[in-house]
N, C-alpha and C positions, 0 to 999 in steps of 0.2 A: 504494500500500500504506500503510494507516494503522496507526500503532502504538497499541496500547491497553495499559493496565495490567491484569494478570490477578490478581496476588497481591501482598500486602504482608506482609513478614516483620517482626514486632516481637520485639525481644530485650531482655533485662534488661542494662542497661549496667554493672552491677556484676559479674554472674556470666558474662555472655556466652551464657547459655542462651536458646534460642528460647522466647518467651512465648506467641506466637500467630501463626498464619498465616491471614490473612483474604483471601478472594477478593472481587473486585469484583462488583457486581450485573451488570454487562455480561458478565463471564466466566461467571457462574452461568447466564445465559440461553443460553449456547452449547450445542450438542449434545454428547452424551457422547463421541463419537469425537474431536471437536475438542478438548475439554478434556483427554482422555487424551494426545493428541499434544502439546499445550502442556505438560502436566505431565512427560511423558517428556523433551522438549527442555529443560525447566527443570532436571531432575535431571542431565542431561548437562552443562549449562552450569555448574551449581553444583559438580559434581565437578571440572570443569576449573579453576574458581576455587580450590577446596580444594587440589588438587594444586599449583597455582602458589604459593599462600601457604605450603604445607608445604615446598616446595622452597626458597622464599625464607628461611624460618626455619632450615632445616638449612644452607643456604649461609652465612647470616650467622653461625650458631653455629660452623661450621667455620673461618670467617675470623677469628673472635675467640678461637678455641681453647676454646670451651665445648663439652663433650661432651654 
């Protein structure tokens, strides 16, 4: 199983806003069902990362007494 890069996420380092999401040429050449599957899995993975980071933020704030 070879690993390939499908997407690159570019963000503004001052605001944290996503500036661009670029797909690779290799990913663009894949079939629509394959791309949909990858995108669905990406959303799930990003949601897990988001929840983890949010929990870390709230846990750190609770430990320091910041509401």
